[in-house]
C-alpha positions as CSV (number, residue, x, y, z in Angstrom):
1,M,31.6,8.7,-1.9
2,R,29.7,11.7,-3.2
3,A,27.6,9.5,-5.5
4,L,26.8,7.2,-2.6
5,L,25.8,10.2,-0.4
6,A,23.6,11.6,-3.3
7,A,21.9,8.2,-3.7
8,I,21.2,8.0,0.0
9,C,19.7,11.5,0.0
10,L,17.6,10.7,-3.0
11,M,16.3,7.5,-1.4
12,L,15.3,9.4,1.8
13,T,13.3,11.9,-0.3
14,I,11.3,9.3,-2.2
15,E,8.0,8.7,-0.5
16,V,6.2,5.4,-0.6
17,P,2.5,6.1,-1.4
18,A,0.3,5.6,1.7
19,H,-1.9,3.3,-0.5
20,A,0.9,0.9,-1.5
21,D,-0.6,-2.1,0.3
22,V,-4.3,-1.4,0.1
23,P,-6.6,-2.9,-2.6
24,K,-7.2,-0.9,-5.7
25,L,-11.0,-0.2,-6.0
26,A,-13.1,0.9,-9.0
27,V,-16.3,2.6,-7.9
28,F,-18.7,3.0,-10.8
29,D,-21.5,5.5,-11.0
30,F,-24.7,4.3,-9.5
31,E,-27.7,3.2,-11.6
32,L,-31.4,3.8,-11.1
33,L,-34.1,1.0,-11.2
34,D,-37.3,3.0,-11.3
35,T,-40.3,0.8,-10.7
36,S,-42.5,3.6,-9.5
37,L,-45.7,4.8,-11.2
38,Q,-44.1,8.3,-11.4
39,G,-41.2,6.9,-13.3
40,E,-43.4,4.9,-15.7
41,V,-45.5,8.0,-16.4
42,N,-42.9,10.8,-16.4
43,G,-39.7,9.0,-17.3
44,P,-36.2,9.9,-15.9
45,R,-35.8,12.9,-13.7
46,K,-32.8,15.2,-13.7
47,D,-32.6,15.5,-9.9
48,E,-32.4,11.7,-9.5
49,Q,-29.8,11.5,-12.2
50,D,-27.8,14.1,-10.4
51,R,-28.2,12.2,-7.1
52,L,-26.9,9.0,-8.7
53,M,-23.7,10.8,-9.8
54,R,-23.3,12.4,-6.4
55,A,-23.8,9.0,-4.7
56,G,-20.9,7.5,-6.7
57,D,-18.8,10.6,-6.0
58,Q,-19.6,10.3,-2.3
59,F,-18.6,6.6,-2.1
60,R,-15.3,7.4,-3.9
61,R,-14.5,10.3,-1.6
62,E,-15.4,8.6,1.7
63,L,-13.7,5.3,0.7
64,T,-10.5,7.2,-0.3
65,Q,-10.6,9.2,2.9
66,S,-10.8,5.9,4.9
67,G,-7.3,4.9,3.7
68,R,-8.5,1.3,3.3
69,F,-8.7,1.5,-0.5
70,Q,-6.9,3.1,-3.4
71,V,-9.8,4.4,-5.4
72,L,-9.0,4.4,-9.1
73,D,-10.0,6.9,-11.8
74,I,-12.8,5.2,-13.8
75,A,-12.6,7.8,-16.7
76,P,-11.0,5.3,-19.2
77,V,-14.1,3.0,-18.9
78,T,-16.8,5.4,-17.9
79,A,-18.4,5.6,-21.4
80,A,-18.6,1.8,-21.7
81,A,-20.0,1.5,-18.1
82,H,-22.7,4.1,-18.8
83,A,-23.7,2.2,-22.0
84,S,-24.1,-1.0,-20.0
85,N,-26.5,-2.1,-17.3
86,L,-23.8,-3.0,-14.7
87,Q,-26.3,-5.0,-12.7
88,A,-27.3,-7.3,-15.6
89,C,-24.4,-7.3,-18.1
90,G,-22.9,-10.7,-17.1
91,G,-19.8,-9.3,-15.4
92,C,-18.9,-6.4,-17.5
93,D,-18.3,-4.4,-14.3
94,V,-15.5,-6.8,-13.5
95,R,-14.0,-6.6,-17.0
96,Y,-14.1,-2.8,-17.0
97,A,-12.5,-2.7,-13.5
98,A,-9.8,-5.1,-14.7
99,Q,-9.0,-2.8,-17.6
100,I,-8.0,-0.1,-15.2
101,G,-6.1,-2.4,-12.8
102,A,-8.6,-2.7,-10.0
103,D,-8.5,-5.5,-7.4
104,L,-12.1,-4.8,-6.3
105,V,-15.1,-3.3,-8.1
106,L,-18.1,-1.5,-6.4
107,T,-21.4,-0.9,-8.2
108,G,-24.6,0.5,-6.8
109,V,-28.2,0.7,-7.7
110,V,-31.0,2.7,-6.3
111,Q,-34.4,1.1,-6.7
112,K,-37.2,3.6,-6.6
113,V,-40.6,2.2,-5.5
114,S,-42.1,5.6,-5.0
115,D,-40.9,9.1,-4.0
116,L,-41.3,7.9,-0.4
117,I,-39.7,4.4,-0.7
118,L,-36.2,3.9,-2.2
119,V,-33.5,1.3,-1.6
120,M,-29.8,1.8,-2.2
121,T,-27.8,-1.4,-2.8
122,V,-24.1,-1.8,-3.2
123,Y,-22.2,-4.8,-4.6
124,L,-18.5,-5.3,-4.1
125,R,-16.8,-7.9,-6.3
126,D,-13.3,-9.4,-6.5
127,V,-12.0,-8.6,-9.9
128,R,-9.7,-11.6,-10.1
129,T,-12.4,-14.2,-9.5
130,G,-15.6,-12.2,-10.3
131,R,-17.1,-13.4,-7.0
132,L,-19.3,-11.3,-4.9
133,V,-17.5,-10.1,-1.7
134,T,-20.5,-8.4,-0.2
135,A,-23.9,-6.9,-1.0
136,I,-25.3,-4.4,1.3
137,S,-28.4,-2.2,1.2
138,A,-30.4,0.3,3.1
139,D,-33.9,1.8,2.7
140,M,-34.5,5.5,2.4
141,R,-37.7,7.3,3.2
142,G,-37.9,10.3,1.0
143,N,-36.4,11.1,-2.4
144,T,-34.2,14.1,-1.3
145,D,-30.5,15.0,-1.6
146,E,-30.3,14.6,2.2
147,S,-31.8,11.1,2.4
148,W,-29.5,9.8,-0.4
149,S,-26.4,11.3,1.2
150,R,-27.2,9.9,4.6
151,V,-27.8,6.4,3.2
152,A,-24.6,6.5,1.2
153,S,-22.7,7.6,4.3
154,Y,-24.3,4.9,6.4
155,L,-23.4,2.2,3.9
156,V,-19.8,3.3,3.8
157,H,-19.2,3.9,7.5
158,E,-21.5,1.5,9.2
159,R,-21.4,-1.4,6.7
160,L,-18.4,-1.4,4.4
161,L,-15.9,0.0,6.8
162,A,-17.4,-1.5,10.0
163,P,-14.9,-3.5,12.1
164,N,-15.1,-7.3,11.4
165,Y,-17.2,-6.9,8.4
166,G,-14.9,-9.1,6.3
167,L,-13.3,-6.4,4.1
168,P,-9.6,-5.8,4.0
169,K,-8.4,-4.6,7.4
170,P,-6.4,-1.3,7.7
171,Q,-2.6,-1.9,7.9
């Protein structure tokens, strides 16, 4: 009888993770496609590289906070992802995401036309099939921390998480 009581108490203290029924999502660091004259002349800029990292972090944080995804740690495949062009590698993003057990993979690219005109585009793929679930983008005016952060937040909240957008519904 004591063993049964102890087993019941143990079962009551075990918590089921809140993310047990939500898709596992790998969010890779964003990439820059710099087609600007400034980029051609001056090369990569540290402030833009920092913004790329923050954009990926912001997507991971806000998608985790939504409760609609279990955002996975990409550390085991980060080096391979950084060595690849995730937008033109023939599906390596899907392969890397599969290696860490993801159901979905999100990649992003910021195209810089000039310091005034930039476009952030996000691609969400099904890891099992490799098919594109959705592609969304938004233009930015101004190459600042604030403009990048606002566009990232808009894409998360007004597009990816918007009701009836075709992504997994909250349980």
